[in-house]
N, C-alpha and C positions, 0 to 999 in steps of 0.2 A: 972793604966790605962790598960785595956786589950789590948793584942796584938794578931793579927792573921796574920800569914806568909805563902804565897804560897811557896811551895818547888819544887814540880814537878807535873807531871801527866802522866797517861797512858790512853788508850781508855776506861778504865773501872773506874778509880778513880782518885782524886786529893789528893796529900800528903800536909798536912799542919802542922805547928807547931804553938803552942800558949802559952801565958803567962797571968797570972793574970786574968783568967776566973772565974767569980762566978759560983757557982753550978746552974746547970739547963740551962746553956748557949745553945741555938740551933743554927744550921747553915742552911742558905738558899743560894741557887744559885740565884744571882740577874742578869737578862738580861740586859746589858748595853743599848741596842736598845729599847726595849719595856717597860722597868721598871719594868717587873713582877719579883716576886719572887717564886721560887720553893723549898719547903722544902727539905733538904737532908735527905735521908731515914735512915741513921746512922748517923745523924748530931748532936747528943747530945754530948757535950764535958764535960770531968770530970772537976772538979774545979781545979784551979791552973794552971800549966804548963804541957805541954806534946806534942805529936805528934799524928797525926790520918790519916789514909786513908779514904777519904770520897767518897762513890760509886757516880758515875755520873748517875742520872736518865735519863729517856727518855727526851732529851731537843732539841729544835730547834738549829741548827748550829749558832753559833755567839759568841759575846764577852760577858764573864761573870766575876763576882767577887763572892768569897764566903764571905758571912756576918755572923758575930756572932750576935745574938740577944738574949735579956733577955726579955721575954713578947714582947711588940712592941718597946722597945728601942734597936737601933743598938749600939753595943759595940765596934765593930772592923771590918775591911774587908781587904781582900787581894788585891793585885795588879790585874789588868784585865788580863785574859787569854782566849783562844780560845777553843771552843768545835766544 
């Protein structure tokens, strides 16, 4: 079962760790208020386990989660965080 964990963030990026990711998993920033998804610019994760700094794109301020997806299937998501 894939796992995606929020670790920390700066004004420019969100740091995550992940495990059991399939090849080709991509990340999106999910806006908790509007329900919209914005693809992460460098959001492709390597297969397996690791860590990554994900650049924060131009987003409306608010509450977000990072979600890992493969095609249209959601695999895992982080806890909520604020931008």
